[in-house]
N, C-alpha and C positions, 0 to 999 in steps of 0.2 A: 598161674597163666590164665587158668579158666576164671578165676575170681576177677582179674583185671579185666577180661574180656566182658564178663558180666556186669561189672561195674560201669563199663564203658557203655553198654547197651542200655542200661538203666539210666545212665546220665543223659543219654540221647533221648530217651522216652521222657524224662522229666522235663528237658528243655523244650519239646513238643507240647507237653500238657501246660507248662507255664505260659507258652507262646498263645496257646489256645483260650486259656482262661483269660477273663476280663480283670482289669486292675482292681476293681472293687472286690471281686471274688478272691483274688490273690491277697488283699489287705485282710479280709475276713478270715482266710485260711491262716494267715501268719498271726493274726490275734488269737485265734483258737489255740494254735500249736504254742505260741508264747504262754498262754494262760495254763495249759496243760503242763508244760514243762516246769512251771514255778512250784 
């Protein structure tokens, strides 16, 4: 139950963070993450 609650809180935080970021920054982050995962 705690894990679900924490995940929900994290999800809310991330949605706010993503909303605050510019589309360009988001694309740069996506590229970096994509490169790191390969």
